Backbone as a printed PyTorch tensor [residue, N CA C, xyz], in Angstrom:
tensor([[[104.9080,  97.5660,  87.5950],
         [105.6890,  97.9860,  88.7560],
         [105.7090,  99.5160,  88.8210]],

        [[105.5150, 100.0330,  89.9770],
         [105.4970, 101.4830,  90.1200],
         [106.9230, 102.0320,  90.2240]],

        [[107.0530, 103.2800,  89.8840],
         [108.3550, 103.9250,  89.9580],
         [108.6800, 104.2660,  91.4050]],

        [[109.9240, 104.5730,  91.6420],
         [110.3580, 104.9640,  92.9830],
         [109.5670, 106.1750,  93.4750]],

        [[109.3680, 107.1470,  92.6070],
         [108.6000, 108.3360,  92.9940],
         [107.1750, 107.9690,  93.3890]],

        [[106.5600, 107.0600,  92.6540],
         [105.1980, 106.6180,  92.9910],
         [105.1880, 105.8820,  94.3330]],

        [[106.2090, 105.0760,  94.5780],
         [106.3070, 104.3590,  95.8540],
         [106.4750, 105.3470,  97.0110]],

        [[107.3240, 106.3480,  96.8300],
         [107.5180, 107.3590,  97.8720],
         [106.2360, 108.1570,  98.1140]],

        [[105.5440, 108.4910,  97.0370],
         [104.2960, 109.2340,  97.1590],
         [103.2370, 108.4010,  97.9000]],

        [[103.1510, 107.1380,  97.5590],
         [102.2030, 106.2400,  98.2350],
         [102.5370, 106.1210,  99.7290]],

        [[103.8250, 105.9960, 100.0350],
         [104.2830, 105.9230, 101.4280],
         [103.9200, 107.2050, 102.1870]],

        [[104.2050, 108.3590, 101.5990],
         [103.8920, 109.6320, 102.2520],
         [102.3820, 109.8120, 102.4260]],

        [[101.6190, 109.3390, 101.4520],
         [100.1630, 109.4160, 101.5670],
         [ 99.6700, 108.5100, 102.6910]],

        [[100.2950, 107.3330, 102.8280],
         [ 99.9220, 106.4280, 103.9150],
         [100.1160, 107.1220, 105.2580]],

        [[101.2440, 107.7740, 105.4500],
         [101.5090, 108.4880, 106.7070],
         [100.4740, 109.5940, 106.9150]],

        [[100.2000, 110.3610, 105.8690],
         [ 99.2390, 111.4590, 105.9540],
         [ 97.8540, 110.9600, 106.3740]],

        [[ 97.4850, 109.7870, 105.9050],
         [ 96.1370, 109.2520, 106.1500],
         [ 95.9880, 108.5160, 107.4860]],

        [[ 97.0650, 108.3400, 108.2270],
         [ 96.9840, 107.6030, 109.4960],
         [ 95.8740, 108.1310, 110.4080]],

        [[ 95.7760, 109.4400, 110.6670],
         [ 94.6910, 109.9030, 111.5570],
         [ 93.2950, 109.5190, 111.0650]],

        [[ 93.0590, 109.6330, 109.7590],
         [ 91.7470, 109.2690, 109.2060],
         [ 91.4890, 107.7650, 109.3370]],

        [[ 92.5260, 106.9680, 109.1460],
         [ 92.3670, 105.5150, 109.2570],
         [ 92.0580, 105.1120, 110.6970]],

        [[ 92.6370, 105.8160, 111.6490],
         [ 92.3640, 105.5150, 113.0600],
         [ 90.9250, 105.8970, 113.4080]],

        [[ 90.4610, 107.0050, 112.8910],
         [ 89.0570, 107.3950, 113.0930],
         [ 88.1390, 106.3110, 112.5270]],

        [[ 88.4480, 105.8420, 111.3320],
         [ 87.6430, 104.7970, 110.7030],
         [ 87.6780, 103.5050, 111.5240]],

        [[ 88.8520, 103.1440, 112.0050],
         [ 88.9880, 101.9530, 112.8560],
         [ 88.0990, 102.0670, 114.0880]],

        [[ 88.1760, 103.1970, 114.7570],
         [ 87.4050, 103.3750, 115.9890],
         [ 85.9000, 103.3050, 115.7490]],

        [[ 85.4610, 103.7060, 114.5650],
         [ 84.0280, 103.6230, 114.2330],
         [ 83.5790, 102.1750, 114.0630]],

        [[ 84.5040, 101.2970, 113.7050],
         [ 84.1710,  99.8880, 113.4790],
         [ 84.1950,  99.0530, 114.7530]],

        [[ 84.8760,  99.5300, 115.7590],
         [ 85.0680,  98.7430, 116.9740],
         [ 83.9690,  99.0000, 117.9900]],

        [[ 83.7410,  98.0320, 118.8740],
         [ 82.7780,  98.2640, 119.9550],
         [ 83.2520,  99.4190, 120.8470]],

        [[ 82.2990, 100.1150, 121.4030],
         [ 82.6080, 101.2840, 122.2310],
         [ 83.5620, 100.9510, 123.3740]],

        [[ 83.3970,  99.7860, 123.9940],
         [ 84.2690,  99.4370, 125.1320],
         [ 85.7210,  99.2480, 124.6920]],

        [[ 85.9360,  98.9270, 123.4350],
         [ 87.3010,  98.8390, 122.9010],
         [ 87.7850, 100.2300, 122.5240]],

        [[ 86.9830, 100.9390, 121.7630],
         [ 87.3550, 102.2860, 121.3050],
         [ 87.7180, 103.1910, 122.4720]],

        [[ 86.9680, 103.1170, 123.5540],
         [ 87.2110, 103.9730, 124.7170],
         [ 88.5760, 103.7390, 125.3540]],

        [[ 89.1820, 102.6030, 125.0760],
         [ 90.4830, 102.2830, 125.6760],
         [ 91.6570, 102.5050, 124.7150]],

        [[ 91.3650, 102.9020, 123.4900],
         [ 92.4310, 103.1230, 122.5070],
         [ 92.9810, 104.5420, 122.6510]],

        [[ 93.9160, 104.6880, 123.5910],
         [ 94.4890, 105.9920, 123.9300],
         [ 95.9650, 106.1050, 123.5490]],

        [[ 96.4340, 105.2030, 122.6900],
         [ 97.8120, 105.1870, 122.1990],
         [ 98.8320, 104.8530, 123.2960]],

        [[ 98.3570, 104.1850, 124.3320],
         [ 99.2500, 103.7190, 125.3940],
         [ 99.6820, 102.2870, 125.0880]],

        [[100.6960, 101.8430, 125.7880],
         [101.1610, 100.4660, 125.6030],
         [100.0610,  99.4850, 126.0160]],

        [[ 99.2700,  99.8540, 127.0190],
         [ 98.1760,  98.9960, 127.4800],
         [ 97.0700,  98.8730, 126.4310]],

        [[ 96.8800,  99.9160, 125.6610],
         [ 95.8200,  99.8820, 124.6440],
         [ 96.1200,  98.8480, 123.5650]],

        [[ 97.3790,  98.5070, 123.3960],
         [ 97.7350,  97.4870, 122.4060],
         [ 97.1730,  96.1230, 122.8030]],

        [[ 97.1690,  95.8220, 124.1060],
         [ 96.5730,  94.5690, 124.5730],
         [ 95.0720,  94.5510, 124.3160]],

        [[ 94.4230,  95.6970, 124.4990],
         [ 92.9840,  95.8020, 124.2630],
         [ 92.6840,  95.5000, 122.7930]],

        [[ 93.4130,  96.1530, 121.9010],
         [ 93.1930,  95.9250, 120.4770],
         [ 93.5510,  94.4980, 120.0920]],

        [[ 94.6620,  94.0150, 120.5840],
         [ 95.1000,  92.6550, 120.2470],
         [ 94.0690,  91.6200, 120.6930]],

        [[ 93.5520,  91.7440, 121.8910],
         [ 92.5660,  90.7800, 122.3780],
         [ 91.2610,  90.8570, 121.5910]],

        [[ 90.8620,  92.0610, 121.2120],
         [ 89.6860,  92.1890, 120.3690],
         [ 89.9090,  91.4570, 119.0490]],

        [[ 91.0450,  91.7130, 118.4200],
         [ 91.3420,  91.0770, 117.1320],
         [ 91.3840,  89.5530, 117.2670]],

        [[ 91.9530,  89.0610, 118.3420],
         [ 92.0140,  87.6050, 118.5480],
         [ 90.6290,  86.9920, 118.6780]],

        [[ 89.6960,  87.7450, 119.2210],
         [ 88.3310,  87.2410, 119.3950],
         [ 87.5000,  87.3170, 118.1240]],

        [[ 87.8880,  88.1630, 117.1760],
         [ 87.0450,  88.4300, 116.0200],
         [ 87.6650,  87.9790, 114.6930]],

        [[ 88.9810,  88.0150, 114.6040],
         [ 89.6440,  87.7670, 113.3240],
         [ 90.5630,  86.5470, 113.3690]],

        [[ 90.7140,  85.9410, 112.2150],
         [ 91.7820,  84.9700, 111.9790],
         [ 92.7700,  85.6630, 111.0390]],

        [[ 93.8940,  85.0530, 110.8100],
         [ 94.8410,  85.6470, 109.8550],
         [ 94.1670,  85.7940, 108.4940]],

        [[ 93.4570,  84.7510, 108.0790],
         [ 92.8190,  84.7730, 106.7610],
         [ 91.7850,  85.8880, 106.6510]],

        [[ 90.9230,  86.0300, 107.6580],
         [ 89.9080,  87.0800, 107.5760],
         [ 90.5380,  88.4690, 107.6300]],

        [[ 91.6310,  88.6170, 108.3750],
         [ 92.3100,  89.9170, 108.4310],
         [ 92.9400,  90.2450, 107.0780]],

        [[ 93.6270,  89.2930, 106.4890],
         [ 94.2790,  89.5280, 105.1980],
         [ 93.2350,  89.8540, 104.1230]],

        [[ 92.0720,  89.2420, 104.2310],
         [ 91.0020,  89.5120, 103.2690],
         [ 90.3140,  90.8620, 103.5070]],

        [[ 90.4600,  91.4020, 104.7010],
         [ 89.8790,  92.7070, 105.0350],
         [ 91.0200,  93.7350, 105.0610]],

        [[ 91.5060,  94.0730, 103.8790],
         [ 92.6950,  94.9280, 103.7590],
         [ 92.5060,  96.2960, 104.4180]],

        [[ 91.2990,  96.8160, 104.3760],
         [ 91.0410,  98.1130, 104.9980],
         [ 91.2350,  98.0270, 106.5160]],

        [[ 90.6450,  97.0250, 107.1420],
         [ 90.7940,  96.8440, 108.5890],
         [ 92.2510,  96.5870, 108.9440]],

        [[ 92.9170,  95.7660, 108.1540],
         [ 94.3300,  95.4530, 108.3770],
         [ 95.1510,  96.7430, 108.3760]],

        [[ 94.9150,  97.5850, 107.3920],
         [ 95.6530,  98.8380, 107.2820],
         [ 95.2940,  99.7990, 108.4160]],

        [[ 94.0400,  99.8160, 108.8180],
         [ 93.6260, 100.6840, 109.9270],
         [ 94.2700, 100.2360, 111.2360]],

        [[ 94.3220,  98.9380, 111.4660],
         [ 94.9900,  98.4260, 112.6680],
         [ 96.4870,  98.7480, 112.6240]],

        [[ 97.0940,  98.5660, 111.4680],
         [ 98.5180,  98.8930, 111.3200],
         [ 98.7570, 100.3850, 111.5530]],

        [[ 97.8360, 101.2080, 111.1300],
         [ 97.9560, 102.6520, 111.3560],
         [ 97.9050, 102.9700, 112.8500]],

        [[ 96.9940, 102.3020, 113.5660],
         [ 96.9310, 102.5050, 115.0230],
         [ 98.2380, 102.0440, 115.6760]],

        [[ 98.7430, 100.8920, 115.2620],
         [100.0180, 100.4140, 115.8090],
         [101.1330, 101.4060, 115.5350]],

        [[101.1890, 101.9150, 114.3180],
         [102.2510, 102.8550, 113.9490],
         [102.1910, 104.1220, 114.8020]],

        [[100.9980, 104.6930, 114.9420],
         [100.8760, 105.9290, 115.7260],
         [101.1980, 105.6730, 117.1930]],

        [[100.7680, 104.5410, 117.7120],
         [101.0460, 104.2130, 119.1040],
         [102.5470, 104.0000, 119.3060]],

        [[103.1690, 103.2660, 118.4010],
         [104.6130, 103.0360, 118.4840],
         [105.3660, 104.3680, 118.4360]],

        [[104.9750, 105.2330, 117.5340],
         [105.6300, 106.5430, 117.3880],
         [105.4690, 107.3670, 118.6570]],

        [[104.3200, 107.2790, 119.3030],
         [104.0870, 108.0260, 120.5440],
         [104.9350, 107.4640, 121.6850]],

        [[104.9970, 106.1490, 121.7670],
         [105.7280, 105.4970, 122.8580],
         [107.2460, 105.5800, 122.6340]],

        [[107.6670, 105.4950, 121.3830],
         [109.0960, 105.5550, 121.0440],
         [109.2750, 106.7370, 120.0840]],

        [[109.2970, 107.9600, 120.6380],
         [109.2890, 109.1590, 119.7930],
         [110.5230, 109.3310, 118.9110]],

        [[111.6110, 108.6630, 119.2490],
         [112.8030, 108.7810, 118.4060],
         [112.6800, 107.9580, 117.1210]],

        [[111.6320, 107.1470, 117.0140],
         [111.4220, 106.3810, 115.7840],
         [110.9560, 107.3200, 114.6720]],

        [[111.3320, 106.9720, 113.4680],
         [110.9800, 107.7620, 112.2850],
         [110.3210, 106.8450, 111.2620]],

        [[109.3420, 107.3930, 110.5410],
         [108.7510, 106.6320, 109.4420],
         [109.7970, 106.4650, 108.3510]],

        [[109.8190, 105.2800, 107.7740],
         [110.8420, 104.9730, 106.7770],
         [110.2910, 103.9440, 105.7950]],

        [[110.7880, 104.0140, 104.5770],
         [110.4740, 102.9810, 103.5900],
         [111.7600, 102.6510, 102.8390]],

        [[112.0560, 101.3790, 102.7460],
         [113.2390, 100.8940, 102.0220],
         [112.8730, 100.7300, 100.5570]],

        [[113.5430, 101.4960,  99.7080],
         [113.2730, 101.4130,  98.2710],
         [114.5340, 101.1150,  97.4590]],

        [[115.6430, 100.8920,  98.1370],
         [116.8970, 100.6230,  97.4290],
         [117.1880,  99.1410,  97.2690]],

        [[116.9890,  98.3770,  98.3230],
         [117.3780,  96.9720,  98.3360],
         [116.1390,  96.0790,  98.2410]],

        [[115.8890,  95.5390,  97.0520],
         [114.7000,  94.7050,  96.8420],
         [114.7550,  93.3890,  97.6240]],

        [[115.9200,  93.0090,  98.1070],
         [116.0530,  91.7810,  98.8950],
         [115.7790,  92.0200, 100.3800]],

        [[115.6900,  93.2800, 100.7820],
         [115.4210,  93.6300, 102.1690],
         [114.0060,  93.1920, 102.5400]],

        [[113.8650,  92.5630, 103.6810],
         [112.5620,  92.0640, 104.1310],
         [111.5170,  93.1850, 104.2300]],

        [[111.9550,  94.4170, 104.4300],
         [111.0410,  95.5550, 104.5480],
         [110.8990,  96.3440, 103.2500]],

        [[111.3700,  95.7850, 102.1540],
         [111.3140,  96.5180, 100.8960],
         [109.8840,  96.9620, 100.5740]],

        [[109.7260,  98.2450, 100.3390],
         [108.4680,  98.8720,  99.9440],
         [107.3490,  98.6950, 100.9790]],

        [[107.7330,  98.5750, 102.2410],
         [106.7490,  98.4820, 103.3300],
         [107.0060,  99.6320, 104.3070]],

        [[105.9590, 100.2830, 104.7650],
         [106.1650, 101.3560, 105.7470],
         [106.5970, 100.7660, 107.0880]],

        [[107.6670, 101.3160, 107.6170],
         [108.1550, 100.8850, 108.9230],
         [108.4450, 102.1060, 109.7850]],

        [[108.6340, 101.8340, 111.0580],
         [109.1860, 102.8400, 111.9680],
         [110.5750, 102.3580, 112.3310]],

        [[111.5230, 103.2630, 112.2760],
         [112.9230, 102.8870, 112.4660],
         [113.5780, 103.7980, 113.4920]],

        [[114.3130, 103.1630, 114.3950],
         [115.2720, 103.8800, 115.2240],
         [116.6150, 103.5130, 114.5970]],

        [[117.2220, 104.4590, 113.9530],
         [118.3910, 104.2230, 113.0990],
         [119.4400, 103.3400, 113.7620]],

        [[119.8480, 102.3220, 113.0310],
         [120.8790, 101.3630, 113.4620],
         [120.5050, 100.5770, 114.7160]],

        [[119.2250, 100.5800, 115.0580],
         [118.8190,  99.8810, 116.2850],
         [117.6250,  98.9570, 116.0800]],

        [[116.4840,  99.5230, 115.6580],
         [115.2300,  98.7600, 115.6280],
         [114.4030,  99.1650, 114.4190]],

        [[113.7680,  98.1760, 113.8080],
         [112.7460,  98.4110, 112.7880],
         [111.4540,  97.7660, 113.2710]],

        [[110.3360,  98.4580, 113.0570],
         [109.0160,  97.9640, 113.4550],
         [108.0920,  98.1120, 112.2600]],

        [[107.6050,  96.9860, 111.7550],
         [106.7230,  96.9920, 110.5750],
         [105.3090,  96.6780, 111.0440]],

        [[104.4550,  97.6930, 111.1680],
         [103.1460,  97.4990, 111.7890],
         [102.2210,  96.5190, 111.0800]],

        [[102.2340,  96.4770, 109.7590],
         [101.3270,  95.5570, 109.0630],
         [101.6220,  94.1000, 109.4180]],

        [[102.8890,  93.7420, 109.4640],
         [103.2140,  92.3430, 109.7730],
         [102.8720,  91.9980, 111.2200]],

        [[102.9440,  92.9840, 112.1100],
         [102.6180,  92.6770, 113.5050],
         [101.1240,  92.5020, 113.7350]],

        [[100.2980,  93.0650, 112.8820],
         [ 98.8580,  92.7900, 112.9830],
         [ 98.6180,  91.2990, 112.7570]],

        [[ 99.2050,  90.7510, 111.7210],
         [ 99.0010,  89.3240, 111.4350],
         [ 99.7840,  88.4310, 112.3900]],

        [[100.9380,  88.8900, 112.8490],
         [101.7130,  88.0950, 113.8150],
         [100.9260,  87.8970, 115.1050]],

        [[100.2230,  88.9360, 115.5470],
         [ 99.4210,  88.7950, 116.7660],
         [ 98.3560,  87.7250, 116.5930]],

        [[ 97.8090,  87.6420, 115.3800],
         [ 96.7620,  86.6430, 115.1270],
         [ 97.3270,  85.2320, 115.0410]],

        [[ 98.5600,  85.0980, 114.6170],
         [ 99.1460,  83.7490, 114.5370],
         [ 99.6790,  83.2850, 115.8920]],

        [[100.1910,  84.1890, 116.6850],
         [100.7820,  83.8040, 117.9770],
         [ 99.7420,  83.6390, 119.0810]],

        [[ 98.6500,  84.3700, 118.9850],
         [ 97.5130,  84.2440, 119.9070],
         [ 97.9090,  84.3910, 121.3820]],

        [[ 98.6710,  85.4170, 121.7020],
         [ 99.1160,  85.6340, 123.0790],
         [ 98.2230,  86.6060, 123.8510]],

        [[ 97.7860,  87.6580, 123.1930],
         [ 96.9820,  88.6690, 123.8790],
         [ 97.8030,  89.8360, 124.3920]],

        [[ 99.1180,  89.6530, 124.4630],
         [ 99.9910,  90.7390, 124.9100],
         [101.2900,  90.7920, 124.1030]],

        [[101.2710,  90.2270, 122.9210],
         [102.4730,  90.1910, 122.0930],
         [102.9730,  91.5960, 121.7650]],

        [[102.0850,  92.4810, 121.3540],
         [102.4870,  93.8280, 120.9500],
         [103.0580,  94.6230, 122.1150]],

        [[102.3820,  94.6050, 123.2410],
         [102.8790,  95.3690, 124.3870],
         [104.2130,  94.8030, 124.8860]],

        [[104.3460,  93.4900, 124.8530],
         [105.6070,  92.8610, 125.2720],
         [106.7350,  93.2570, 124.3260]],

        [[106.4740,  93.1960, 123.0430],
         [107.4880,  93.5660, 122.0500],
         [107.9100,  95.0240, 122.2110]],

        [[106.9460,  95.9060, 122.3370],
         [107.2870,  97.3240, 122.4460],
         [108.0010,  97.6020, 123.7640]],

        [[107.6270,  96.9170, 124.8220],
         [108.3500,  97.0870, 126.0850],
         [109.8000,  96.6350, 125.9210]],

        [[110.0240,  95.5740, 125.1720],
         [111.4020,  95.1310, 124.8920],
         [112.1610,  96.1940, 124.1000]],

        [[111.4890,  96.8370, 123.1650],
         [112.1310,  97.9150, 122.4050],
         [112.4980,  99.0720, 123.3280]],

        [[111.5860,  99.4350, 124.2330],
         [111.8580, 100.5050, 125.2000],
         [113.0630, 100.1300, 126.0490]],

        [[113.0790,  98.9080, 126.5720],
         [114.1860,  98.4460, 127.4280],
         [115.5080,  98.4580, 126.6550]],

        [[115.4820,  97.9760, 125.4350],
         [116.6890,  97.9240, 124.6160],
         [117.2300,  99.3240, 124.3580]],

        [[116.3400, 100.2400, 124.0100],
         [116.7640, 101.6050, 123.7070],
         [117.2390, 102.3520, 124.9580]],

        [[116.6890, 102.0080, 126.1010],
         [117.0980, 102.6940, 127.3340],
         [118.5040, 102.3110, 127.7660]],

        [[119.0150, 101.1860, 127.2930],
         [120.3810, 100.7660, 127.6170],
         [121.4260, 101.6760, 127.0040]],

        [[121.0500, 102.3900, 125.9330],
         [121.9920, 103.2740, 125.2580],
         [122.0790, 104.6520, 125.8960]],

        [[121.1840, 104.9510, 126.7940],
         [121.1570, 106.2900, 127.3890],
         [122.2690, 106.4990, 128.3910]]])
């Protein structure tokens, strides 16, 4: 088991590497998909539909690099669309569902764990799950304004 400091360092390194992981992701995708990945809410449908056509949950879980690259794209897109979100990692409560997982958090309101949503899109097979979810987050947060 790694120490708390090692977990924090790994988390910070994950955030630092997001731009490189997105570059790597875009190199793996067909040009017609890559050209539409502009960090907009609509681009999430493009990525989700591509993943639904190419991956199953099992193949995604077995391709940890691709899984992490997709999660990195989701994280950066979520952060752009919901700028008040902050990167966070729970390291205090081992019973917390997000323990030792990178999430984006709007304090006391919403948590978004990008890795789990990559696989959730593959299990739900909707084609617009991510954009719908993020739109719900936008709507929910706008009620507080």
